[in-house]
N, C-alpha and C positions, 0 to 999 in steps of 0.2 A: 608396421602395426597390422591391423586388417585394415582388407582390401575395402568396408566400409566408412572405415574411418580417413581414407587419404583418398575417396571419392573426390569428384571436384562437384560443386554446388554451384547449381545452375539460376543461379543469383547474379544480379550486378554485385559489382564487390567496389571497395574503396581503395584510395591509396591508400591511406597513412601505415604506419609499418610498427604492430607489435614488438615488445622491449621482449618476447620469448615467455615461458608461460611461470606463470607463478598461481598459486593455488588462490581460489575464494573461496575455500570454507572457513577459515576464521572469518571474515567478514558477513557472510554466512550467517552463522553462531551471533553472531553479533546483531544479527537485523532479527535472526528469530525471537533475540531476547526481550528487544526494542519492539519490535512486532506485540511478544505475549503480556509486555505491561501498560502496552495499550490498546489493546482487544481487553483488559481486565479492570481497564480506565471505563471503557464504555460501555460495560455492560455496565456498573454499575450506575454510570452517568445513568442510564437505562432507565436503572427502576428506581434512581432519586428522581426521576422527572417526570415516571409512573404516580412516584407519590404525592410530589405536586402538582398534578396533575387532578390529583383526586380531592387536594386540599380544599383547589381553586372550584371542582363540579360543589366540593360541598357551600364554600360562600355564597355560590350562584344558588341553591337551593335554599338558600340560606339557613342553615345551618352552624351553628357555632364552630368555629375558630379560634383557638385560643394565637395571640398577639407567642406566647414564646416556641409554638408552634409552628407558624407559618415563618419565624425566624430561623430557628434552626434549619429548618428546609433548606430553605435559602441557603445561610452559608454551607449546609453540606456540599449543595451542585456548586456554589464559588470553588471550594477545594478541588471538588473533584474533578471542575472547567480546571481548573491552574494545572494538576496534576497530567490531562487527557492534553493539554498546550504541552509543556514538556518533553512526555515520550512520544509525541507528533510529530515536535524537531529533530528529538533524538531518532526516532524511525525513518526518517527522511533522511537521516545523516547516513544511517548506516546501511539506509537501502544503495543508494547511490552512490556509496561508496562500492557495495556489493558488485552493480550492476555495471558503470565503469573498469574492474576490475574483469568482469567476469565479458567483454563488451575486446578489451585486451586481450583473452584466453584464447578466444573466438579460432585466429591464422593457425597459434602452434597447438591446437587439439585438431586441427585438419578440417576442418568448418569453415574455410575459405576468410572476406576478409570483408564485414559489416560495412555497408556506405558509412555509415555515420562512428566518428572515434569516439575511445574512451571517452574525452575532454567533451563533444558533444552531447554523450548518454546522457551531462549529466548537467549543460548549459543548455539546452533545449528545453530543461523543465521551468525556467523562468523564463521564456519568454511569450508575452501574454498568446492568447489565441492558439500560436502554434504548439500549445502548450496539451493540449486537447487533443493531437492527434500524432506530431511527430515523434513524444515518448512512446505513445503505444506503436508506433509503426518500428520504434527502435527494440524493443522489447519485443514485438512478437518473430522479427525477424533473427534475434537473436536464438530465441524461443526453439525457433524452426528450423537454424544453422547448425545446434550441438545436438536434435534429434539423432536415434540407434535403434536399431532391429530392437533392442531392447523397449523403450521410448519414444515413440513415434505418433505422439500423438500432432494434431494440427493446431491450431493460433485460438482454439473456441475459449480456451481457457481463462489467454490471456486477453481476446473479448470479455468475458466473463466478469473479470476483474478493472477493467478498463471501466465499463458501463456503471456498473458498482460506484468505482472512485469517483464518478465524474456528479450519480446521485444523491449520493451522502454530501457531497460540497451543494448544490441545489435542494434537497429537503432543510439543513442545517442556514443556506440562501431564505429561503420562503418564511421563514423561522421567524426567522431576525425581520422579516417586512411583518410578518403577522404581529409579533405587538408595536411597529414603527407608530410613532405618534408621541405629545409632550405631555399625556392621558389615556394611554391605552386604557378597553373596559377592561372586564372581568372575563368575559366572551373572548375577547379580542389577548386574551394573558391566556387560557387556555388551549386556545387555536394554535398561538405560539408553542406554548411546553407541551402537546398535543406532536407538532412536527414536529419540535423537536426529539423527542422522542421515537418517534419513527426512522428520523437523521444519525439517532444511537443503531438503530436494528440496522437501518442498510451500513453505515459502519463499519458492525460487529463483524458483519460476512463477509464485508470487504475484505477486512481485514484477515479473515479467514484464507481468503482468497490469492489475499497477497503471499501468506506465507505457504499457501498449495506452492503458489509459482514459483518462490524462491528455492522452495524443496526441489520441486519439478526440473527450475534450470538450473541445479547445482549438482542433483543428481546424471545431468545426463555430460556435463563437464566431468562427473568424476568419472561415467564410465570410461570416457575417452582417455582421461588421462591416464586409468588405470590400463587402458589396452594398449596406449603411444608406452608403457613403463615408466611415465612421468609421478607417478605417488607420492617418490621420497619429496618433492618439492611440496607438499603436503604443508607444513610448515610456516608457508609466506603470511605476511600478513595484508 
C-alpha cells in the first residue's frame, strides 16, 4: 500500500493482537439508524417539553388550562420518554459494537496498536468517574491514528462530542433536581421543564456530533482499507 498507510505511528503502542481486518461498515450503518431514531425522538421531546412549559406558564399567570390538555401533555411526554430510553440503549449498543470493531481494525489498517484493546473500548464506559475521561481518550486516539492525507483533522470533533455528551447529562440531572421534593411548586416544575428542554437541545446537538464522528472515523478506516486492497472484506458484521 501507499507509504502513508504503512508509516509508523509515533504514539504509545498496545500489546494486544488484532485478529485481522473485518470491516466496521455494517456496524456503522446500524449506529446511523439507531442514532437517527434517537435524534428524532429527542427533537419530538424538545417540542413536547416546550409545550408543557407553556401550559405551566399559563397556570402561573392564572389562565385556564383544562385537565384534559394537561393530562394529554403529560402522557405524550411519558410515551416519548419511553421511546427515548429504548433508542438510547440501542444507540449505546451499536456505538460500542462499532467502536470495538474499529479499534480492532487499527493494526491491520497500518495505524499501529491502540493502548486500549477492543474489549477495553467497551468496558471503560461502565467504570464510574473513569468513563468521563478514558473513553474520550480511546476515541480520540483512534480518530488520530486513522488519519489520512485526505482526512487529517485532529481531535477537536471528538472533544466537542464529549463535552456535549457530558453537558446533556448534566442538564438532565439539573432538571430532575429542580423538581425535587414531595410537593414542588408550579415555578419549580416550570424550571425543571425548561431545563429538560435545554437538555433536549444539547442532546440533539450531541447526537449530531456523534453521527459526524462515526462517519469521520469510518471514512478514515475505509480510505485505508481501500489503499491496502482490503475492500473485499466489507461484508463483515
